[in-house]
C-alpha positions in Angstrom: -42.7 4.2 -17.1 -42.1 0.6 -16.0 -40.1 1.7 -13.0 -42.9 4.0 -11.8 -45.4 1.2 -12.2 -43.2 -1.3 -10.3 -42.7 1.3 -7.5 -46.4 2.2 -7.3 -47.4 -1.5 -7.1 -44.7 -2.4 -4.6 -43.2 -5.0 -6.9 -39.9 -3.2 -7.0 -39.5 -3.4 -3.2 -40.7 -7.0 -3.2 -38.3 -8.1 -5.9 -35.5 -6.2 -4.1 -36.1 -8.1 -0.9 -36.0 -11.4 -2.9 -32.7 -10.5 -4.5 -31.0 -9.2 -1.4 -30.1 -12.6 0.1 -28.7 -13.8 -3.2 -26.6 -10.6 -3.6 -25.4 -10.9 0.0 -24.3 -14.5 -0.5 -22.6 -13.6 -3.8 -20.7 -10.7 -2.1 -19.4 -12.7 0.8 -16.3 -14.1 -1.1 -15.7 -10.7 -2.6 -15.8 -9.0 0.8 -13.4 -11.7 2.2 -11.0 -11.1 -0.7 -11.2 -7.4 -0.1 -10.4 -7.8 3.6 -7.4 -10.1 2.7 -6.1 -7.6 0.2 -6.5 -4.7 2.7 -4.4 -6.7 5.1 -1.8 -7.3 2.5 -1.7 -3.7 1.5 -1.1 -2.7 5.1 1.7 -5.2 5.4 3.3 -3.9 2.2 3.0 -0.3 3.5 4.8 -1.3 6.7 7.5 -3.1 4.7 7.9 -0.1 2.4 8.4 2.2 5.5 11.1 -0.2 6.8 12.8 -0.3 3.4 12.8 3.5 3.2 14.4 3.7 6.7 17.1 1.1 5.6 17.7 3.0 2.4 18.1 6.3 4.2 20.5 4.7 6.7 22.5 3.1 3.8 22.7 6.5 2.1 24.1 8.1 5.2 26.6 5.3 5.7 27.7 5.5 2.0 28.2 9.3 2.4 30.3 8.8 5.5 32.4 6.2 3.8 32.9 8.4 0.8 33.8 11.4 3.0 36.3 9.2 5.0 37.9 8.1 1.7 38.2 11.6 0.4 39.7 12.9 3.7 42.1 9.9 3.8 43.3 10.7 0.3 43.7 14.4 1.1 45.7 13.5 4.2 48.0 11.1 2.3 48.6 13.8 -0.3 49.4 16.4 2.4 51.9 14.0 4.1 53.5 13.1 0.8 54.2 16.8 0.1 55.9 17.4 3.5 
């Protein structure tokens, strides 16, 4: 009921125009913080991708070292039997 009265009389639009600059001023620091956080998230995503690549490389190297150790042990046992 009150809303329809304010809309019919144009008071709702008038009050909205009065509040808009205050809201915009209040939102400026929030928008700045959001932009900063978005930049940090993008940076973290890039670092995570690099970390995943390094971890995958380390896993491959560890598997190669393990296989080399196993093969060396097998070769030593084969030579010892001969």
